[in-house]
C-alpha positions, 0 to 999 in steps of 0.5 A, a space after each residue: 500500500 502506498 502512502 500519500 502525504 498531504 502537501 503540508 506534510 511534505 513541507 514540514 518534513 522538508 523543513 525538518 530535514 533542512 533544520 537538522 542539517 543546519 544544526 549538524 553543520 553548525 556543530 561539526 564546523 563549530 570552533 567556539 567549543 559549543 559542542 564540547 560544552 553541550 556534551 559536558 552538560 549531559 555528562 560526557 566529561 571523560 573524553 578529550 574533546 571531539 575532533 571531526 576529520 577534514 573529510 567530515 568537515 568538507 561534507 558538512 560544508 556541502 550542506 549549504 548546497 541543499 535545495 531550499 
């Protein structure tokens, strides 16, 4: 059985994806320590910080190219 979505649902799903992508990009490319601070606030104090590889950072930069 095929699911038919209303146009409003499609727009809402698109906005959700766009918002999540933007937030992920901001956290991956963050240089202010916000991601580390967020992790510490929920109890992740035992790690030495979070480092994303250049490959991940390059992919995160591409999120700006998502269709609006």
